[in-house]
PLY file of the C-alpha trace (Angstrom):
ply
format ascii 1.0
element vertex 260
property float x
property float y
property float z
element edge 259
property int vertex1
property int vertex2
end_header
-68.86 -130.89 52.09
-65.41 -131.05 53.71
-63.69 -130.02 50.47
-66.03 -127.04 50.11
-65.34 -125.99 53.70
-61.61 -126.22 53.04
-61.82 -124.18 49.84
-63.62 -121.31 51.56
-60.28 -120.09 52.95
-58.73 -120.03 49.50
-61.35 -117.76 48.01
-60.90 -114.01 48.22
-64.37 -112.79 47.37
-67.58 -114.28 46.04
-67.85 -111.46 43.51
-64.30 -110.40 42.70
-65.22 -108.06 39.83
-64.53 -104.40 40.40
-68.21 -103.60 39.74
-69.27 -105.95 42.51
-72.89 -106.29 43.58
-72.06 -108.28 46.69
-68.96 -107.50 48.69
-67.00 -108.47 51.75
-67.44 -112.26 51.69
-64.28 -114.35 51.74
-61.32 -111.98 51.96
-61.45 -111.79 55.76
-61.34 -115.58 55.99
-58.15 -115.79 53.95
-56.54 -113.09 56.10
-57.68 -114.80 59.32
-56.21 -118.11 58.18
-52.88 -116.45 57.43
-52.79 -114.69 60.82
-53.65 -117.88 62.71
-50.94 -119.82 60.90
-48.41 -117.09 61.72
-49.24 -117.67 65.40
-48.68 -121.44 65.01
-52.37 -122.26 65.25
-55.07 -123.70 63.08
-58.53 -122.63 61.99
-61.43 -124.82 60.95
-65.03 -124.60 59.84
-68.16 -126.53 60.76
-71.02 -125.71 58.41
-74.55 -126.96 57.89
-76.54 -125.85 54.89
-79.52 -123.57 55.69
-78.44 -123.55 59.36
-75.18 -121.67 59.65
-71.42 -121.93 60.04
-69.13 -122.07 63.05
-65.52 -120.94 62.77
-63.00 -121.99 65.42
-59.28 -121.43 65.83
-56.37 -122.04 68.17
-53.22 -119.93 68.58
-50.09 -120.04 70.73
-49.71 -117.20 73.23
-47.20 -116.27 75.88
-48.03 -116.72 79.53
-49.00 -113.47 81.26
-47.20 -112.17 84.33
-50.08 -113.54 86.42
-52.21 -116.47 85.31
-55.52 -116.37 87.23
-56.91 -119.76 88.19
-60.46 -118.64 88.69
-62.84 -115.76 88.11
-62.13 -114.07 91.45
-58.37 -113.96 90.87
-58.96 -112.71 87.36
-61.10 -109.84 88.67
-58.50 -108.95 91.30
-55.78 -108.98 88.67
-57.82 -106.66 86.41
-58.55 -104.22 89.26
-54.88 -104.17 90.24
-53.85 -103.30 86.68
-56.50 -100.57 86.50
-55.31 -98.94 89.76
-51.73 -99.07 88.52
-52.71 -97.47 85.24
-54.73 -94.74 86.98
-51.89 -93.85 89.35
-49.44 -93.61 86.48
-51.83 -91.37 84.53
-52.26 -88.94 87.43
-48.49 -88.51 87.73
-48.42 -86.78 84.32
-49.88 -83.28 84.60
-48.54 -81.72 81.41
-51.14 -81.14 78.68
-51.21 -83.77 75.96
-53.32 -84.34 72.83
-56.54 -86.26 73.34
-59.06 -87.63 70.88
-62.41 -85.90 70.87
-65.29 -87.66 69.12
-66.72 -84.29 68.08
-63.56 -83.57 66.12
-63.86 -86.68 63.95
-60.84 -88.38 65.51
-58.52 -85.39 65.09
-56.04 -84.75 67.94
-57.30 -82.02 70.25
-54.80 -80.24 72.49
-56.10 -78.89 75.82
-56.27 -75.10 75.96
-53.07 -73.38 77.04
-52.10 -69.75 77.53
-50.32 -69.25 74.25
-50.34 -66.12 72.18
-52.69 -65.98 69.20
-51.25 -66.58 65.72
-50.31 -63.48 63.73
-53.17 -61.67 62.03
-51.60 -62.24 58.59
-51.52 -66.00 59.16
-55.15 -66.10 60.29
-56.12 -64.06 57.24
-54.42 -66.50 54.87
-56.28 -69.41 56.45
-59.63 -67.65 56.06
-58.95 -66.80 52.44
-58.51 -70.42 51.35
-61.11 -71.11 48.67
-63.98 -73.42 49.53
-63.64 -76.70 47.70
-66.49 -78.24 45.73
-66.19 -81.94 46.52
-67.89 -84.90 44.86
-67.94 -88.22 46.71
-68.56 -91.43 44.75
-69.14 -94.22 47.27
-71.80 -96.96 47.36
-71.40 -98.21 50.94
-73.81 -96.37 53.31
-71.50 -96.64 56.32
-68.50 -95.37 54.37
-70.64 -92.54 53.03
-71.46 -91.32 56.54
-67.87 -91.66 57.77
-66.29 -89.82 54.85
-68.89 -87.05 54.77
-68.50 -86.47 58.50
-64.72 -86.48 58.17
-64.85 -83.84 55.42
-67.31 -81.72 57.38
-65.06 -81.86 60.44
-62.26 -80.53 58.25
-64.43 -77.55 57.34
-65.71 -78.70 53.95
-69.47 -78.41 53.49
-69.92 -78.06 49.72
-70.37 -81.80 49.27
-72.22 -83.92 46.70
-72.79 -87.66 47.08
-73.35 -90.23 44.32
-73.71 -93.99 44.48
-71.60 -95.23 41.56
-69.14 -94.26 38.86
-71.77 -93.60 36.20
-73.48 -91.04 38.43
-70.10 -89.48 39.22
-69.24 -89.00 35.54
-72.69 -87.52 34.92
-72.33 -85.05 37.80
-68.95 -83.89 36.48
-70.56 -83.07 33.12
-73.31 -81.06 34.85
-71.30 -79.02 37.37
-67.77 -77.94 38.24
-65.97 -79.76 41.07
-62.53 -79.22 42.54
-62.11 -82.72 43.96
-63.66 -86.12 43.29
-63.19 -88.84 45.90
-63.67 -91.97 43.80
-64.21 -95.41 45.28
-62.92 -98.15 42.97
-65.40 -100.96 43.56
-68.93 -99.75 42.88
-71.97 -101.28 41.14
-73.03 -100.38 37.60
-69.73 -98.59 36.83
-66.49 -98.84 38.81
-64.19 -95.96 39.68
-61.59 -96.73 37.00
-64.15 -96.71 34.18
-65.71 -93.50 35.52
-62.29 -91.83 35.65
-61.58 -92.78 32.05
-64.90 -91.20 31.01
-64.02 -88.01 32.88
-60.57 -87.89 31.29
-62.15 -88.15 27.81
-64.32 -85.06 28.38
-63.46 -81.68 26.85
-61.42 -79.73 29.39
-60.24 -76.85 27.21
-62.65 -74.35 28.78
-63.06 -76.02 32.16
-60.71 -77.10 34.93
-60.66 -80.85 35.45
-61.24 -81.90 39.06
-58.54 -83.65 41.05
-59.53 -87.32 41.26
-58.53 -89.18 44.43
-58.90 -92.96 44.42
-60.20 -94.73 47.52
-59.68 -98.46 47.92
-59.17 -101.09 50.59
-56.30 -102.55 48.57
-52.74 -101.28 48.89
-51.36 -103.42 46.06
-48.88 -101.67 43.77
-50.68 -103.05 40.72
-53.94 -101.41 41.78
-52.23 -98.08 42.48
-50.64 -98.22 39.03
-54.04 -98.95 37.46
-55.45 -95.85 39.20
-52.74 -93.57 37.82
-52.97 -95.10 34.34
-56.71 -94.37 34.32
-55.94 -90.71 35.06
-56.40 -90.48 38.82
-54.19 -87.97 40.64
-53.81 -89.60 44.04
-54.47 -92.87 45.85
-55.67 -93.30 49.44
-55.98 -96.71 51.07
-58.85 -97.53 53.42
-59.31 -97.11 56.29
-58.93 -93.43 55.44
-56.62 -91.36 57.61
-57.73 -87.85 58.51
-54.24 -86.36 58.32
-53.67 -87.66 54.77
-56.98 -86.29 53.49
-56.42 -82.97 55.27
-52.93 -82.63 53.78
-54.19 -83.46 50.28
-57.05 -80.95 50.43
-54.80 -78.19 51.79
-52.43 -78.71 48.86
-55.32 -78.53 46.41
-56.55 -75.33 48.03
-53.05 -73.88 47.72
-52.85 -74.79 44.05
-50.17 -77.44 44.56
-50.10 -80.76 42.76
-50.46 -84.01 44.65
-47.47 -86.33 44.40
-48.11 -89.86 43.26
-46.66 -92.38 45.70
-46.10 -95.88 44.29
0 1
1 2
2 3
3 4
4 5
5 6
6 7
7 8
8 9
9 10
10 11
11 12
12 13
13 14
14 15
15 16
16 17
17 18
18 19
19 20
20 21
21 22
22 23
23 24
24 25
25 26
26 27
27 28
28 29
29 30
30 31
31 32
32 33
33 34
34 35
35 36
36 37
37 38
38 39
39 40
40 41
41 42
42 43
43 44
44 45
45 46
46 47
47 48
48 49
49 50
50 51
51 52
52 53
53 54
54 55
55 56
56 57
57 58
58 59
59 60
60 61
61 62
62 63
63 64
64 65
65 66
66 67
67 68
68 69
69 70
70 71
71 72
72 73
73 74
74 75
75 76
76 77
77 78
78 79
79 80
80 81
81 82
82 83
83 84
84 85
85 86
86 87
87 88
88 89
89 90
90 91
91 92
92 93
93 94
94 95
95 96
96 97
97 98
98 99
99 100
100 101
101 102
102 103
103 104
104 105
105 106
106 107
107 108
108 109
109 110
110 111
111 112
112 113
113 114
114 115
115 116
116 117
117 118
118 119
119 120
120 121
121 122
122 123
123 124
124 125
125 126
126 127
127 128
128 129
129 130
130 131
131 132
132 133
133 134
134 135
135 136
136 137
137 138
138 139
139 140
140 141
141 142
142 143
143 144
144 145
145 146
146 147
147 148
148 149
149 150
150 151
151 152
152 153
153 154
154 155
155 156
156 157
157 158
158 159
159 160
160 161
161 162
162 163
163 164
164 165
165 166
166 167
167 168
168 169
169 170
170 171
171 172
172 173
173 174
174 175
175 176
176 177
177 178
178 179
179 180
180 181
181 182
182 183
183 184
184 185
185 186
186 187
187 188
188 189
189 190
190 191
191 192
192 193
193 194
194 195
195 196
196 197
197 198
198 199
199 200
200 201
201 202
202 203
203 204
204 205
205 206
206 207
207 208
208 209
209 210
210 211
211 212
212 213
213 214
214 215
215 216
216 217
217 218
218 219
219 220
220 221
221 222
222 223
223 224
224 225
225 226
226 227
227 228
228 229
229 230
230 231
231 232
232 233
233 234
234 235
235 236
236 237
237 238
238 239
239 240
240 241
241 242
242 243
243 244
244 245
245 246
246 247
247 248
248 249
249 250
250 251
251 252
252 253
253 254
254 255
255 256
256 257
257 258
258 259
């Protein structure tokens, strides 16, 4: 089984089709092997069928400024670094952005005594049309993260589907402004679903903006998205500022630029 254990690092995914049923197995191993080799180390596998697998690795690291010889010295070193960090933090009294979990990871600036924005500016912000958003994503964790992110940005008119076929069906039944389309989904992938949407009759309806979501940042995959008819491409993990910027442009009637 040594050859099989060696080959596991060469594989990218057990099911590499874009309409995968099983996902996530294999790609991380190939990445880990590459990272370990970049740090002049090695990685190996010990596996026993029906029992489990053990992955081990070695890497070269630089010596720290203090190399503790035992647990007590290590604890003292950690406490010393913590005190130093705390004292440095207290020296800075000017307000700075912090991350608040209730804001979905958006920067939150402590309250200051600044004048309120002009009434005209506040009015323009209020008058932005509410977007009707369709999310096509099969992973339950990703579903929760993306829905919460959109809600934190003030978008509550949200519809969730599990695959591309359901997404295409929803678009025929109702009008949406934006479709966030995952590429790798069971039954029908995001590219096939987009092609179906593009083939629909849009003479009397406004086609939704289709935003691709994928863990891959390969140029070939981005090109495939645009050739299928998608308007924009966002790589996972999703960044709040990119999604916010894209949705603001859509609300303002601006077109999204394709970045290749």
